[in-house]
LONU-670656 format. One record per atom (N, C-alpha, C, O): x, z, y. Coordinates in steps of 0.05 Angstrom, whole numbers, plus 32768, in hexadecimal, padded with zeros to 4 digits. Layout:
BEGIN
XZY ...
END
This chain:
BEGIN
7B60893A8161 7B738926815B 7B70890D816B 7B8388FE8170 7B5889088175 7B5388F08186 7B5688F781A3 7B4C890C81AC 7B6388E581B2 7B6788E981CF 7B4F88DD81DD 7B4988C581D9 7B4088EC81ED 7B2888E381F9 7B2888E88217 7B2E88FE8220 7B2288D38226 7B1C88D68243 7AFF88CF8246 7AF788B88242 7AEE88E2824C 7AD188DF824B 7AC888C7825B 7AD088C38272 7AB788B7824E 7AAB889F825A 7AC088898260 7AB98876826F 7AD8888C8256 7AED8878825C 7AFA886D8243 7AFB8855823F 7B05887F8232 7B148876821B 7B16888B8205 7B1588A3820B 7B18888281EC 7B1E889381D5 7B34888581C5 7B32886D81C0 7B49889481BD 7B5F888981AF 7B67889B8197 7B6888B3819A 7B6C888F8180 7B78889D816A 7B8E888B815F 7B8B8873815F 7BA388988155 7BBA8889814A 7BC18896812F 7BC488AE812C 7BC58884811B 7BCD888E8101 7BE5887D80F8 7BE6886580FA 7BF9888A80EC 7C10887E80E1 7C0D887D80C3 7C11889180B5 7C05886680B9 7BFC8862809D 7BE588758099 7BD0887180A6 7BE6888A8089 7BCF889B8085 7BD188B68095 7BC188C78092 7BE688B880A5 7BEB88D080B4 7BE188CE80D1 7BEA88BC80E0 7BCF88E080D9 7BC388DE80F4 7BD288F08107 7BD789078102 7BDA88E3811E 7BE888F28133 7BD489008145 7BC088F5814C 7BDA8919814C 7BC98929815D 7BCE8920817B 7BE089298188 7BBD890D8184 7BC08903819F 7BB6891681B5 7BBE891381CC 7BA6892881AE 7B9C893C81C1 7BB4894B81CE 7BB3895381E5 7BC8894F81BE 7BE0895E81C7 7BF8894C81CD 7C0A895481DC 7BF8893481C2 7C10892481C4 7C0F890A81D3 7C2388FD81D8 7BF7890281DC 7BF488E781E8 7C0088E78204 7BFC88FA8214 7C0F88D2820B 7C1988CD8226 7C0E88B38231 7C0188B48246 7C12889D8223 7C088883822E 7C07886E8217 7C1488718203 7BF78859821C 7BF48843820A 7BF18829821A 7BE38828822D 7BFF88148211 7BFD87FA821D 7BFB87E58207 7C0B87E481F5 7BE787D3820A 7BE487BD81F7 7BE387A38207 7BD287A18219 7BF487908200 7BF687778210 7BF3875F81FE 7BFC875F81E7 7BE7874A8209 7BE4873081FB 7BE4871A8210 7BDD871F8227 7BEB87018207 7BEB86EC821A 7BEE86D0820D 7BF686CE81F6 7BE686BC821C 7BE986A08212 7C06869A820E 7C17869F821F 7C0D868E81F7 7C28868681F0 7C3B869E81F0 7C54869B81F1 7C3086B681EE 7C4186CE81ED 7C4A86D581D1 7C5E86E381CE 7C3D86CA81BD 7C4286D381A2 7C2E86E9819A 7C1786E981A3 7C3886FC818B 7C2687128183 7C2287278199 7C35872C81A8 7C0A8732819B 7C06874881AE 7C19876081A7 7C2087648190 7C21876E81BC 7C33878481B9 7C26879E81C4 7C14879D81D4 7C3187B481BB 7C2887CE81C5 7C3F87E081CA 7C5487DE81BD 7C3C87F281DC 7C4F880881E1 7C40882281E1 7C2F882681F3 7C46883481CF 7C3A884E81CD 7C4F886381D4 7C64886481C8 7C48887581E7 7C5A888B81EE 7C4C88A581E8 7C3688AA81F2 7C5988B581D8 7C4E88CF81CF 7C6488E481D0 7C7B88DF81CE 7C5A88FD81D3 7C6C891481CE 7C69891D81B1 7C59891181A2 7C78893181A9 7C76893A818D 7C778958818C 7C888964817F 7C6389648199 7C628981819A 7C5C898D817F 7C6489A48179 7C50897E816E 7C4989888152 7C5D8980813D 7C5989858126 7C7489748146 7C89896C8134 7C7F8959811E 7C8889598107 7C6C89488126 7C6089358113 7C7489228107 7C74891D80EF 7C8689188118 7C9A8904810E 7CB2891080FF 7CC3890280F6 7CB2892A80FE 7CC6893880EE 7CBC894480D4 7CCA894680C0 7CA3894C80D5 7C97895A80BE 7C85894880AD 7C84894B8094 7C75893680BA 7C61892880AB 7C67890A80A7 7C5F88FF8092 7C7688FE80B9 7C7A88E180B7 7C9388DA80C6 7C9888E280DD 7CA488CA80B9 7CBD88C280C5 7CBA88A680D1 7CB3889380C3 7CC088A480EB 7CBD888B80F8 7CD5887880F3 7CEC888280F3 7CD0885F80EE 7CE5884C80E9 7CDB882F80EE 7CC3882B80EE 7CEE881D80F3 7CE6880180F7 7CD787F680DF 7CDE87FC80C8 7CC287E680E4 7CB387D980CE 7C9C87E980C5 7C8B87DF80B6 7C9A880380CD 7C83881380C5 7C6A880980D4 7C6C87FE80EA 7C53880D80C9 7C3A880580D5 7C2B881D80E1 7C2E883480D7 7C1B881880F5 7C0A882D8100 7BF18820810B 7BF188088112 7BDC8830810D 7BC188268114 7BB88835812D 7BBA884D812F 7BAD88258140 7BA188308158 7B83882B8158 7B7B88148155 7B73883F815B 7B56883C815E 7B508842817B 7B5588578186 7B45882D8188 7B42882E81A5 7B26882481AD 7B1C881081A3 7B19883381C0 7B00882A81CB 7AF7883C81E2 7B05884E81EA 7AE0883581ED 7AD588448203 7ACD886081FB 7ACD8873820B 7AC5886381E2 7ABD887D81D7 7AC1887D81B9 7AC9886881AD 7ABD889481AC 7AC28895818F 7AAE8885817E 7AB388808166 7A98887D818A 7A85886C817B 7A8A884F817E 7A7C883E8173 7A9E8848818E 7AA3882C8194 7AC188268192 7ACD881C81A5 7ACC882C817B 7AE988298177 7AF0880F816A 7AE288068157 7B0588028173 7B1087EA8166 7B2B87F1815B 7B3A88008167 7B3287E58144 7B4B87EB8136 7B6087D6813C 7B5B87BE8139 7B7887DF8143 7B8F87CD8148 7BA587D68136 7BAD87EE8137 7BB087C48126 7BC787CA8115 7BE187C08121 7BE287A9812A 7BF687D08120 7C1087C8812C 7C2687CF8118 7C2487E08107 7C3D87C1811C 7C5587C6810C 7C6B87CE8120 7C6F87C18135 7C7987E4811A 7C8E87ED812C 7CA687DB812B 7CB087D58115 7CB087D28142 7CC987C38142 7CDE87D08154 7CF587C78154 7CD787E48162 7CEB87F48172 7CDF880F8179 7CC78811817D 7CF08823817B 7CE7883D8184 7CFF884C8190 7D168846818A 7CF9885F81A1 7D0D886E81AF 7D04888C81B1 7CEE889181BA 7D15889D81A8 7D0F88BA81A9 7D1C88C681C2 7D3388C081C9 7D0D88D881CF 7D1788E681E6 7D11890481E4 7D06890D81D0 7D19891281F8 7D14892F81F8 7D0E89388215 7D1E89348227 7CF789458218 7CEF894F8232 7CE9896D8230 7CD689748222 7CF9897E823D 7CF5899B823C 7CF489A5821F 7CE489B78219 7D04899A820E 7D0689A381F3 7CF1899781E0 7CF1899E81C8 7CE0898681EA 7CCB897981DA 7CD2895C81D5 7CD8894E81E8 7CD2895381BD 7CD8893881B6 7CC3892581C0 7CAB892C81C0 7CCB890D81C9 7CB888F981D1 7CC188DE81C5 7CD888DA81BF 7CAE88CC81C2 7CB488B281B5 7CA7889B81C4 7C90889D81CD 7CB6888681C8 7CAC886D81D2 7CAC885981BB 7CC1885281B0 7C95885181B2 7C928841819A 7C87882581A2 7C72882281AD 7C968810819B 7C8E87F581A0 7C8687E78186 7C9387EA8172 7C6F87DA8187 7C6587CD816F 7C5A87B18175 7C5287AB818B 7C5987A08160 7C4B87868162 7C3387868150 7C338794813C 7C1F87758157 7C0787748147 7C0F876E812A 7C20875E8124 7C01877C8117 7C0B877D80FB 7C07876380EC 7BF7876180DA 7C18874F80F3 7C1A873680E4 7C37873180E0 7C43871F80EC 7C44874080CE 7C61873F80CA 7C6B872480C1 7C82871C80C8 7C5B871580B2 7C6486FA80A9 7C6786E880C2 7C7B86DA80C4 7C5386E980D3 7C5486D980EC 7C6C86E180FD 7C7986D08109 7C7286FA80FE 7C8787058110 7CA387018105 7CB686FC8114 7CA6870480EB 7CC1870680DF 7CC986F080CB 7CE086E880CA 7CB686E780BB 7CBD86D680A4 7CC486B980AD 7CB886AE80BF 7CD886AE809F 7CE0869280A5 7CD2867F8092 7CC98687807C 7CD18666809A 7CC486518089 7CD686398088 7CE28631809C 7CD8862D8071 7CEA8616806D 7CDA85FD8063 7CE585E78065 7CC28601805A 7CB385EA804E 7CA585DA8064 7C9685E58073 7CAB85C08065 7C9D85AE8079 7C7F85AE8074 7C7685B1805E 7C7085A98089 7C5385A78087 7C4A858C8092 7C55858380A6 7C3685808086 7C2C8566808E 7C0F85698097 7BFF8577808A 7C08855B80AD 7BED855B80B7 7BEC855D80D5 7C01855C80E2 7BD5856080E0 7BD2856480FD 7BDC85818104 7BDC859280F3 7BE38584811E 7BEC859F8126 7BD685B48122 7BDC85CB811B 7BBD85AC8126 7BA785C08123 7BA485C88105 7BA185E08100 7BA685B580F3 7BA485BC80D6 7BBC85CC80CD 7BB985E080BE 7BD485C480D5 7BEC85D280CD 7BED85EE80D8 7BF4860180CA 7BE785F280F2 7BE8860C80FF 7BD3861E80F2 7BD8863680EE 7BBB861480EC 7BA6862480DF 7BB0862E80C4 7BAB864580BD 7BBD861D80B5 7BC78625809A 7BDE8639809D 7BDF864D808E 7BF0863580B1 7C05864880B5 7BFA866380BD 7C04867880B4 7BE6866380CF 7BDA867D80D8 7BCD868B80C0 7BCF86A480BE 7BC1867C80AF 7BB486888097 7BC986948085 7BC586A98079 7BE086868082 7BF686908072 7C0186AA807D 7C0B86BB806E 7BFF86AE8098 7C0986C680A5 7BF586DD80A3 7BFB86F380AB 7BDD86D88099 7BC986ED8095 7BB386ED80A9 7BA286FF80A8 7BB186DA80BC 7B9B86D980CF 7B8286D080C0 7B8286BE80B0 7B6C86DE80C7 7B5286D880BA 7B4686BE80C5 7B4686BA80DD 7B3C86AD80B3 7B31869380BC 7B19869780CE 7B15868680E0 7B0A86AC80CB 7AF286B080DC 7AFA86BA80F8 7AE986BB810A 7B1486C080FC 7B1D86C88117 7B2F86B38123 7B3E86B88136 7B2F869B8117 7B3F86858122 7B2E86728132 7B17866C812C 7B3A86688148 7B2E86538158 7B43863C815A 7B5786408167 7B3E8626814C 7B518610814A 7B4485F78155 7B3185ED8149 7B4E85EC816B 7B4485D38175 7B5185BB8166 7B6885BC815E 7B4185A68162 7B4A858F8153 7B5E857F8163 7B5B857B817B 7B7485768156 7B8885668163 7B8C854B8155 7B828547813F 7B9A85398163 7B9F851E8159 7BBD85198158 7BC7850A8169 7BCB85268146 7BE885258147 7BF58529812C 7C0785398128 7BEB851B8118 7BF4851F80FD 7C11851580F9 7C1884FF8102 7C22852680EC 7C3D851F80E6 7C48853380D2 7C39854480C8 7C62853180CC 7C70854580BC 7C7D855980CF 7C8C855180E1 7C77857280CC 7C81858780DE 7C97859680CF 7C9385A180B9 7CAF859680DB 7CC785A280CD 7CCD85BD80D9 7CD385BF80F1 7CCC85D380C9 7CD085EE80D3 7CED85F480D8 7CF3860480EA 7CFF85E980C9 7D1C85EE80CC 7D23860B80CB 7D33861580DC 7D17861A80B9 7D1D863680B4 7D16864780CC 7D22865D80D0 7D03863F80DC 7CFA865080F2 7CE7866680E7 7CDD866480D1 7CE3867A80F7 7CCE868E80F1 7CB3868180F6 7CB1866D8105 7C9F868C80E9 7C84868080EB 7C7B867E8108 7C71866A8110 7C8086938118 7C7786938134 7C86867D8144 7C7A86708155 7CA08679813E 7CAF8664814B 7CA586488143 7CA386368154 7CA086458129 7C97862B811F 7C7C8623812B 7C79860D8134 7C698637812C 7C4F86318137 7C52862B8155 7C448618815E 7C6386398163 7C678633817F 7C7286178184 7C6986098196 7C85860F8173 7C9185F48176 7C7C85DE8170 7C7C85CA817D 7C6B85E3815C 7C5685CF8155 7C4485CD816D 7C3D85B68175 7C3B85E38179 7C2885E3818F 7C3385D381A7 7C2485C781B6 7C4D85D481AB 7C5985C681C2 7C5585A881BF 7C52859A81D4 7C53859E81A7 7C4F858181A2 7C32857B819B 7C2B85658193 7C20858F819D 7C04858B8196 7BF7857981A9 7BFB857A81C1 7BE68567819F 7BD9855381B0 7BBD854D81A5 7BB98546818E 7BA9855181B7 7B8E854B81B1 7B83853381C0 7B74852381B5 7B8C853081D9 7B83851A81EA 7B9685178201 7BAA85268203 7B9185048213 7BA38500822A 7BA08516823F 7BAE85168253 7B8D8528823B 7B89853E824E 7B8C85598241 7B87856E824E 7B95855A8228 7B9685748219 7BAE85848222 7BC3857A822B 7BAB859E8220 7BC085B28225 7BBE85C7820F 7BAF85DA8211 7BCE85C381FA 7BCC85D481E3 7BDC85EE81E6 7BF385EE81EE 7BCF860581E0 7BDC861F81E2 7BD5863081C9 7BC1862C81BD 7BE7864281C3 7BE2865681AE 7BDE867181BB 7BED867981CD 7BC9867F81B2 7BC3869A81BD 7BB986AC81A7 7BA886A48197 7BC486C481A6 7BBC86D88192 7BB386F181A1 7BC286FC81B0 7B9A86F9819D 7B8F871081AB 7B96872A819C 7B9E87298185 7B93874081AA 7B98875A819D 7B8487608188 7B8887738178 7B6E87518187 7B5987548172 7B5F8742815A 7B4D873F8149 7B7787388159 7B8087278142 7B73870B8142 7B7186FF812D 7B6887028159 7B5D86E8815B 7B7486D4815F 7B8486D78171 7B7586BF814E 7B8A86AB8150 7B7D8691815C 7B6986878152 7B8886888172 7B7D86708180 7B93865B8184 7BA88660818E 7B8C8642817C 7B9C862B8183 7B8986188190 7B7A860A8183 7B89861781AB 7B74860A81B9 7B7E85F881CF 7B9585FA81D8 7B6D85E681D8 7B7385D581EF 7B6985E38208 7B5185E6820C 7B7B85EC8218 7B7485FD8230 7B6185ED8242 7B5085F9824E 7B6485D38244 7B5485C38256 7B3785C0824D 7B2685B7825D 7B3185C88234 7B1685C5822A 7B0685DF8229 7AF085E0821F 7B1285F58235 7B03860E8235 7AEA860B8246 7AEA8601825D 7AD48614823B 7AB986108248 7AB2862A8256 7AB28640824A 7AAB86288270 7AA3863F827F 7A858643827D 7A768630827C 7A7D865C827C 7A6186638279 7A5A8678828F 7A60868F828B 7A4E866F82A4 7A48868082BB 7A34869682B4 7A3386AB82C1 7A248692829F 7A1086A68297 7A1D86BD8287 7A1886D4828C 7A2E86B58273 7A3886C98261 7A5586D28267 7A5E86E7825D 7A6486C38277 7A7F86CB827D 7A8086E5828D 7A6F86EA829E 7A9386F68286 7A9687108294 7A9C870A82B1 7AAC86F882B8 7A91871A82C3 7A95871782E0 7AA4872F82EA 7A9E874682E5 7AB9872982FA 7ACA873E8306 7AC7873B8325 7AC987268330 7AC187528331 7ABA8752834E 7ACD8764835E 7AD1877B8357 7ADA87588372 7AEA87688385 7AD8876D839D 7AD6875D83B0 7ACB8784839D 7AB7878A83B1 7AA0879A83A5 7AA587AD8396 7A88879283AB 7A7087A183A1 7A6887948387 7A5C877F8386 7A6E87A28370 7A6787978356 7A4A879E834E 7A3E87B08359 7A40878F833B 7A2587948331 7A2787A18315 7A3D87A6830B 7A1087A78309 7A0F87B582F0 7A1D87A682D9 7A2987B182C7 7A1A878B82DA 7A26877B82C5 7A41876F82CB 7A4B875E82BD 7A4E877982E1 7A68876F82E8 7A7C878682E7 7A74879E82E6 7A96878082E8 7AAB879382E7 7ABA87938302 7AC1877E830C 7ABD87AA830E 7ACA87AC8328 7AE887A88326 7AF587B38313 7AF387998338 7B108796833A 7B1B87AB834C 7B1387AD8363 7B2E87BB8342 7B3A87D08352 7B5087C68364 7B5587CF837A 7B5F87B28359 7B7587A78369 7B78878A835F 7B7287838348 7B8287798371 7B86875D836A 7B9E87528379 7BA5875A838F 7BAB873F836C 7BC287318378 7BBF87138373 7BBD870A835C 7BBF87048389 7BBD86E78387 7BD786DB837E 7BEC86E28389 7BD786CA836A 7BEF86BD8360 7BEA869F835F 7BDD8695834D 7BF486918373 7BF186748375 7C0B86678379 7C1A866D838C 7C1286538368 7C2A8644836B 7C24862A8379 7C0F861F8377 7C3886218389 7C3486088399 7C3A85EF8389 7C3185DA8391 7C4885F28373 7C5085DA8364 7C6C85D1836A 7C7785C0835C 7C7985DE837E 7C9585D68385 7CA885DD836E 7CBA85CD8368 7CA385F38360 7CB485FA8349 7CB285E58333 7CC585E08325 7C9985DA8330 7C9585C6831C 7CA585AD8323 7CB185A08311 7CA585A5833C 7CB4858E8345 7CD285928341 7CE085808337 7CDB85A98348 7CF885AF8344 7CFF85B08327 7D1785AC8320 7CEC85B78316 7CF185B982F9 7CF4859F82EB 7CFC859E82D4 7CEC858982F8 7CF1857082E9 7CDE855982EE 7CE0854582E1 7CCB855B8301 7CB985458305 7CC7852C8311 7CBC8516830F 7CDF8530831C 7CED85198326 7D01850D8312 7D1184FC8318 7CFF851782FA 7D10850D82E5 7D0184FC82D1 7CE884F982D5 7D0D84F282BD 7D0084E182A9 7D0D84E5828E 7D2484EF828C 7CFF84DD8279 7D0A84DE825E 7D0A84C18254 7CF784B28258 7D2084BA8247 7D2284A08239 7D1E84A4821C 7D2E84B2820F 7D0984998211 7D03849B81F5 7D0E848381E6 7D0A846C81EE 7D1D848881D0 7D28847381C0 7D1D847481A4 7D158489819A 7D1C845D8197 7D11845B817C 7D24844D816A 7D2F84388171 7D2784588152 7D38844A813E 7D278435812F 7D328427811D 7D0E84338136 7CFC84218128 7CFC84058136 7CEE83F3812C 7D0A8402814C 7D0A83E9815A 7D2783DF815B 7D3A83EE8156 7D2B83C58162 7D4583B98161 7D5483BB817B 7D6D83B9817C 7D4683BD8192 7D5383BC81AC 7D4F83D581BB 7D3983E181BA 7D6383DD81CA 7D6183F581DB 7D4E83F181F2 7D44840481FE 7D4983D781FA 7D3983D18211 7D1C83DB820D 7D0C83DC8220 7D1483E181F4 7CF983EA81EF 7CF5840881F5 7CE0841381F2 7D0B841481FD 7D0A84318203 7CF584358219 7CF48425822C 7CE584498218 7CD0844E822B 7CD88465823E 7CE884768238 7CCD84648256 7CD38478826B 7CBB848A826E 7CA484818272 7CC084A4826D 7CAB84B88270 7CB484CD8284 7CC684DC827E 7CA784CE829B 7CAD84E382AF 7CA884FE82A2 7C9385018295 7CBA851282A4 7CB985298293 7CC4854282A0 7CD7854082AF 7CB88559829A 7CC4857282A0 7CDE85748290 7CDF856C8279 7CF4857D829C 7D0E857C828F 7D0E858C8275 7D0785A48275 7D14857F825F 7D12858B8245 7D2D85898235 7D2E8593821F 7D41857E8241 7D5B857B8233 7D7185788247 7D6C8572825E 7D8A857C823E 7DA185798250 7DA5855C8256 7DA2854A8245 7DAD85578270 7DB4853C8278 7DCF8534826B 7DE28544826B 7DD1851B8261 7DEA85128255 7DF384F88262 7DE384EC8271 7E0B84F0825D 7E1684D88269 7E0684C0825F 7DFD84C08248 7E0384AB8270 7DF484948268 7E06847B8267 7E1A847A8274 7DFE84678257 7E0C844E8256 7DFE843A8268 7DEA84418274 7E0A8422826B 7DFF840F827E 7DE384068277 7DD384008288 7DDD8404825D 7DC283FB8254 7DAD840F825E 7D9884088268 7DB38429825A 7DA0843E8262 7D9E843E8281 7D888440828B 7DB5843B828F 7DB3843B82AC 7DA1842682B7 7D95842A82CC 7DA0840F82AA 7D9083F982B4 7D7283FF82B4 7D6383F282C2 7D69841282A3 7D4C841782A2 7D45843282AF 7D2E843A82AF 7D59843F82BB 7D54845982C7 7D4B845582E4 7D59844782F3 7D35846082EC 7D2C845E8308 7D27847A8315 7D1A847C8329 7D33848F8308 7D3084AA8313 7D4C84B58318 7D6084AB830E 7D4D84CA8329 7D6784D6832F 7D7284E68318 7D8A84EA8316 7D6184F08306 7D6984FF82EF 7D5B84F482D6 7D4584EA82D8 7D6984F582C0 7D5B84EC82A7 7D6884FB8290 7D7E85068292 7D5984FC827A 7D6385088261 7D5E84F4824A 7D4C84E4824C 7D6D84F78235 7D6A84E6821E 7D5984F48209 7D61850A8200 7D4384E98202 7D3284F681EE 7D3C84F281D2 7D4C84E081CE 7D32850181BF 7D3A84FD81A3 7D3284E1819A 7D1E84D681A3 7D4184D68187 7D3B84BC817C 7D2484BE8168 7D2584CE8155 7D1084AE816D 7CF884AE815C 7CFF849F8142 7D0484878142 7CFE84AD812C 7D0484A18111 7CEA849D8102 7CEB849880E9 7CD3849E810F 7CBA84998102 7CAC84B180F7 7C9684AE80EB 7CB784C980FB 7CAA84E180EF 7C9584ED8102 7C8084F580F9 7C9B84EE811C 7C8984FB812F 7C7084EA8134 7C7084D28131 7C5B84F7813D 7C4384E98144 7C4684D9815D 7C5984DE816D 7C3584C68162 7C3884B28177 7C3A84BF8193 7C4684B381A5 7C2D84D68197 7C2D84E381B1 7C3F84FC81B3 7C3A850D81C4 7C5284FE81A1 7C628517819F 7C70851E81B8 7C6D853481C3 7C80850C81C3 7C90851281DB 7C7D851481F3 7C8185248205 7C69850381F4 7C5685048209 7C47851F8209 7C42852A821E 7C41852981F1 7C33854381EF 7C44855A81FA 7C39856C8208 7C5E855A81F4 7C6F856F81FF 7C6F8570821D 7C6D85858229 7C7185588229 7C6F85568246 7C54855E8250 7C51856D8263 7C3F85548243 7C248558824C 7C1C8575824B 7C108580825E 7C2285838235 7C1B859F8232 7C2885B08248 7C1C85C38252 7C4185AB824E 7C4F85B98263 7C4385B2827F 7C3F85C4828F 7C3F85998283 7C358590829E 7C1A859C82A4 7C1685A782B9 7C0785998291 7BEC85A28297 7BEB85C18299 7BDD85CB82A9 7BFA85CF8287 7BFA85EC8289 7C0585F582A4 7BFC860982AF 7C1985E682AF 7C2485EE82C9 7C1085EA82DF 7C1385F582F5 7BFB85DA82DA 7BE785D682EF 7BD485ED82F1 7BC585F08304 7BD585FF82DD 7BC5861882DF 7BD4862C82F0 7BDD864182E7 7BD886248309 7BE98633831B 7BDA86438330 7BE5864E8343 7BC08644832D 7BAF8653833F 7BA5866B8330 7B958669831D 7BAE86838338 7BA7869A8327 7BA386B38338 7BA886B48350 7B9A86C8832A 7B9686E28336 7B9A86F78321 7B8F86F5830B 7BA9870C8327 7BAD87228315 7B9B8739831F 7B9C87418336 7B8B8743830C 7B7787578314 7B7B87708303 7B83876F82EC 7B7487878310 7B7587A18302 7B5887AC8301 7B4B87AE8316 7B4F87B182E9 7B3387BB82E6 7B3387D682D8 7B4587DC82C8 7B1E87E682DD 7B1D880082CF 7B1387FC82B2 7B0587E982AC 7B1C880E82A0 7B13880C8285 7B2087F68275 7B3587EB827E 7B1487EF825F 7B1F87DA824D 7B0E87C18250 7AF687C28249 7B1987AC825A 7B0B8793825E 7B0287878243 7B1287888230 7AEA877B8241 7AE1876E8228 7AEE87538224 7AEE8749820D 7AFA87478239 7B05872C8236 7B20872C8227 7B2F873F8229 7B2487178218 7B3E8713820B 7B4B86F98216 7B3E86EB8225 7B6486F4820E 7B7286DD8219 7B6486C38211 7B5A86C181FB 7B6486B18224 7B5786968223 7B3986988228 7B2B86848228 7B2E86B1822B 7B1286B38232 7B0E86AA824F 7B2086AC825F 7AF7869F8255 7AF086978270 7AE286AE827E 7AD486BD8271 7AE586AF8298 7AD786C482A8 7AD386BB82C4 7ADC86A582CC 7AC586CB82D4 7ABF86C482F0 7AC986DB8301 7AC586F382FB 7AD786D48317 7AE086E7832A 7AD286E38345 7AD086CD834F 7AC886F98350 7ABD86F9836B 7ACF870A837D 7ACC8722837E 7AE186FD838B 7AF3870B839D 7AE7870983B9 7AF086F883C9 7AD3871B83BE 7AC3871683D6 7AC4872C83EB 7AB2872F83FB 7AD9873D83EA 7ADB875283FE 7AE387468419 7AF78739841A 7AD4874C842E 7ADB87408448 7AF6874A8452 7AFF8760844B 7B0487398462 7B1D8741846E 7B17874F8489 7B018757848F 7B2D87538499 7B2A876284B2 7B16875584C5 7B0A876384D6 7B12873B84C3 7B00872D84D5 7AE4872B84C9 7AD2871E84D4 7AE0873884B2 7AC7873784A4 7ABF871A849B 7AA887138499 7AD4870A8496 7AD086EF848E 7AD286EC8470 7AE786E98465 7ABB86EE8462 7ABA86ED8445 7AC486D2843B 7AD286D08427 7ABD86BC844A 7AC486A28440 7AE2869E843F 7AEC868D8430 7AF186AD844F 7B0E86A98450 7B1C86B08435 7B3286A68430 7B0F86C08425 7B1B86C7840B 7B0A86BF83F3 7B1086C583DC 7AF486B183F9 7AE486A783E2 7AF2869183D3 7AEA868A83BD 7B07868683DF 7B17867283D1 7B23867C83B7 7B2A866C83A6 7B26869783B5 7B3186A2839C 7B1C86A98388 7B2286B08371 7B0286A6838F 7AED86AA837C 7AEA8692836A 7AF3867C8371 7ADE86958352 7ADA867E8341 7ADE86848324 7ADF869B831C 7AE1866F8315 7AE4867182F8 7B02867282F0 7B12866382FB 7B09868482DE 7B24868782D5 7B26868982B7 7B12868D82AA 7B3E868782AD 7B44868B8291 7B5886A2828F 7B6A86A4829F 7B5486B3827A 7B6686CA8277 7B8086C0826A 7B8086B78253 7B9686C38279 7BB086BB826F 7BBD86D28260 7BC986CD824B 7BBB86EA826A 7BC68701825D 7BB5871A8262 7BA7871B8276 7BB8872E8250 7BA887468253 7BBA875E824B 7BC8875D8238 7BB88773825C 7BC7878B8255 7BB487A38259 7BAA87A8826F 7BB187B28244 7BA287CB8245 7BB687E28249 7BC987E4823A 7BB187F2825D 7BC388088264 7BB488228265 7BA088258274 7BBC88368255 7BB088518256 7BC68865825A 7BD98866824A 7BC48874826F 7BD888888275 7BCA88A18280 7BBE88A08296 7BCB88B78271 7BBD88CF827A 7B9F88C9827A 7B9488C08266 7B9288CD8291 7B7588C88293 7B7188AC82A0 7B5A88A582A4 7B86889D82A5 7B83888382B1 7B80886E829C 7B91886C8289 7B6B885E829D 7B658849828A 7B5F8830829A 7B4B882F82A9 7B6F881B8296 7B69880282A4 7B7387EA8294 7B8387ED8281 7B6A87D2829D 7B7287B98291 7B7D87A782A7 7B7187A482BC 7B94879B82A1 7B9F878782B3 7B9C876C82A7 7BA587678291 7B8F875A82B6 7B8A873F82AC 7B98872B82BF 7B97872D82D7 7BA6871882B2 7BB3870282C1 7BA286EA82BD 7BA186DF82A7 7B9486E182D2 7B8086CC82D0 7B8C86B282DD 7B9986B382F1 7B86869B82D0 7B90868282DB 7B7A866D82DB 7B65867082CD 7B7E865882EB 7B6C864182EA 7B7C862982F4 7B91862C8301 7B72861182F0 7B7F85F982F8 7B7E85F78317 7B6985F38322 7B9585FA8323 7B9685FA8340 7B9185DF834D 7B8D85DD8365 7B9085CA833D 7B8A85AF8347 7B6D85A88345 7B648593834E 7B5D85BA8338 7B4185B58335 7B3185CF8333 7B2185D28321 7B3685E18346 7B2985FB8345 7B0C85F9834B 7B0385E9835B 7AFC8609833D 7ADF8608833F 7AD586238348 7AD88637833B 7AC986248360 7ABE863D836B 7AA0863B836F 7A94864D837B 7A9486278363 7A7786248367 7A68863B8359 7A7086448343 7A5286448365 7A4186578359 7A4A8674835A 7A3D8685834F 7A61867A8367 7A6B86958368 7A6F869F8384 7A7A86B58388 7A6686918398 7A69869A83B3 7A5686B183B9 7A4186B383AC 7A5D86C183CC 7A4B86D883D4 7A3486CE83E4 7A2386DD83ED 
END
């Protein structure tokens, strides 16, 4: 019943209490997670030579299923998913199914919320995550300084949490993000405060790996120049207005990534505009915290600075999860045998997204790694 690739992977799948025979029916499995992605997703592709879905269990939206996955049968981890889409096919007279699922937190995925919450974003998000079923011992919540009334406006829990995080503020250098791993770990953290540990961080090597490192089979450098950020709104500005003051002249100017449609301006506004583009911010009626609009700009701006990245393909199932820190040694010489020419890609990274892919006997993990391109650190990892 368990699909096994010796020394690589063992998988079993059960639909509620019914176990699918993967030895005869398995085709492929993909599990994906990422920063600001929402819930981890999976795609399971199976055949149905044993007529399992016709005789033993009927597949439908909203049903749950469990995946037990590990390097071997003695090291299995359990992942629960809820079906949100499936497609039946037929190959040579044998039925096949493509099953898409989300990590089994249906309240987070589907349920709406109408009750306002009061407090800092860290306290409110922690309580919302707990209401959705996330275990407190699997939560990592960084402290923030942004107390206010948070209005859900009948959003779904996942949408409400995402909107709160956009205005999350801990300090003038914070970059707040929400990340949920496939292991059901819920994180609301300041990306800029992630601590690197050269001793314990997993090391990935493109070249000659050691016993405690993981070899990179393939890699793609992903580095943005910042031009797209400039085109997106760094030459524009936002005018913040307050109903708590008597004169419009107290409006403040905040250079901003474009966050709203440009509207016509009156003469008073034109007199304080010194940019080629501008947008009118919401009127502050005293509800939002003091750094609310600044936080929206700051979280986008600092996250966009994590523009130095590398996508790597590794054999087996990587132990790292999203927001984990790691070290990359991209030290394979080029045609001129100049190792230093590509050591610039070595260094400390943060896992932005993770995808486990199993197809036939092929088992690999794709990691999307990022770091702050304006302050990259390559010390201690040169060859």
